[in-house]
PALORO-334065 format. One record per residue: residue in one letter; z, y, x of N, C-alpha, C in turn. Coordinates in steps of 0.2 Angstrom, whole numbers, plus 5000, padded with zeros to 4 digits. Example, Ala and Ser with C-alpha at 12.3 -4.5 7.8 and 13.67 -1.06 7.14 Angstrom:
<sites>
A503949725066503949785062503949845066;S503549895064503649955068503950005064;
</sites>
This chain:
<sites>
M587350015649587050005643586350025642;T585949975640585249985639585049995632;L584650045631584450065624583750025622;H583749985618583149945616582949975609;L582350005609582050025602581449985600;H581449965594580849925591580249975592;P579649945594579049985595578950035589;L579050005583578950055577579450105577;T580050095579580550155579580350205584;L580050175590579850225595579250265593;A578850225589578250265586578450315582;G578950305578579250355573579550415576;Y579850405582580150455585579650495589;L579150465592578550495595578150545590;A578050515584577750545579578150615577;A578750605576579150665574579150715579;V579150695586579150745591578450785591;L577950745591577250775591577150815585;T577250795579577150835573577550905573;T578150895576578550955576578351005582;V578250975588577951025593577351055592;S576951025588576251045586576251115584;F576751145581576851205578576951265583;V577251235589577451285594576851325597;P576251295599575651335601575451395596;Q575451375589575251415584575751475584;L576351465584576951515584576851565590;I576751535596576651575602576051615601;R575451595598574851625597574951685592;V575251675587575451725582575851785585;W576351765589576751805592576451855597;R576051825601575651855606575151905603;L574751885598574251925595574451975590;R575151965588575352005583574952005577;S574651945575574251935570574251865567;A574251855561574151785558573651785552;R573151835553572651845548572251775547;D572151735552571751675551572251615548;I572851625547573251575544573351585536;S573251525533573251525526573951535523;L574151585520574851595517574951535512;T574451515508574551465503574751395506;M574351385511574451315515575151315518;F575351365522575951365525576551365520;T576451405514576951405509577051335506;V576551295504576551235502576851185507;F576551185513576851145519577551155520;S577851215520578551225521578951195515;L578651205509579051175503579051095504;G578551065506578450995508578950975513;V578951015518579450995524580151005522;F580351055518580951065515581151005511;L580750975507580850915503580950855507;W580650845512580750795517581450805520;L581650865522582250875525582850855520;V582750875513583250855508583250775508;Y582650745508582650675508583050645514;G582850665520583250645526583950655525;I584250705522584950715522585250665517;S584850655511585150605506585150535509;L584750525514584750455517585250455524;H585450515525585850515532585450495538;S584750515538584350495543584250545548;I584550545554584550595559583850605561;P583450555562582750575565582350615559;I582450605553582050635548582350705547;I583050715548583350775547583150825553;L583250795559583050835565582350855565;A581850815564581150825564580950875559;N581150865553581050915547581350975548;G581950975550582351035551582051085556;L581851055562581451095567580751115564;T580451075561579751095558579851145553;L580351145549580451195544580551265547;A580951265552581151325556580551355559;L580051315562579451335565578951365560;S578951325554578451345549578651405546;L579351415544579551475541579451535545;T579551525552579551575557578751605557;I578351555557577651575556577451615550;L577751585544577651625538577951695538;I578551705540578851765541578451815545;L578151785551577751835555577151845552;K576851805548576251815544576351875539;L576851865536576951915531577151985534;R577451985540577652045543576952075546;F576652035550576052065553575452085549;D575352045543574852055538574952125535;R575652145534575852205531575652265536;L575652255542575552305547574752325548;H574352275546573652285546573352305540;
</sites>
């Protein structure tokens, strides 16, 4: 069985992977440095809320790509937020 994806569908999947994975280097950097001083708390809070709403939207549509991409992105974003709050308190 061969899987044929429309080019726009493939572009959507690739965009979801790239935007989700883009948070991994930041998370690793925060973890290694034990500092998130340069990260905006307001930006990550607003971003996380936006991603949460995308997740709700994806769930309402039963769209697996939207659910997976935004679920993972939300987890990464919230992890960075939690580390920022923890590490900023220590300094």
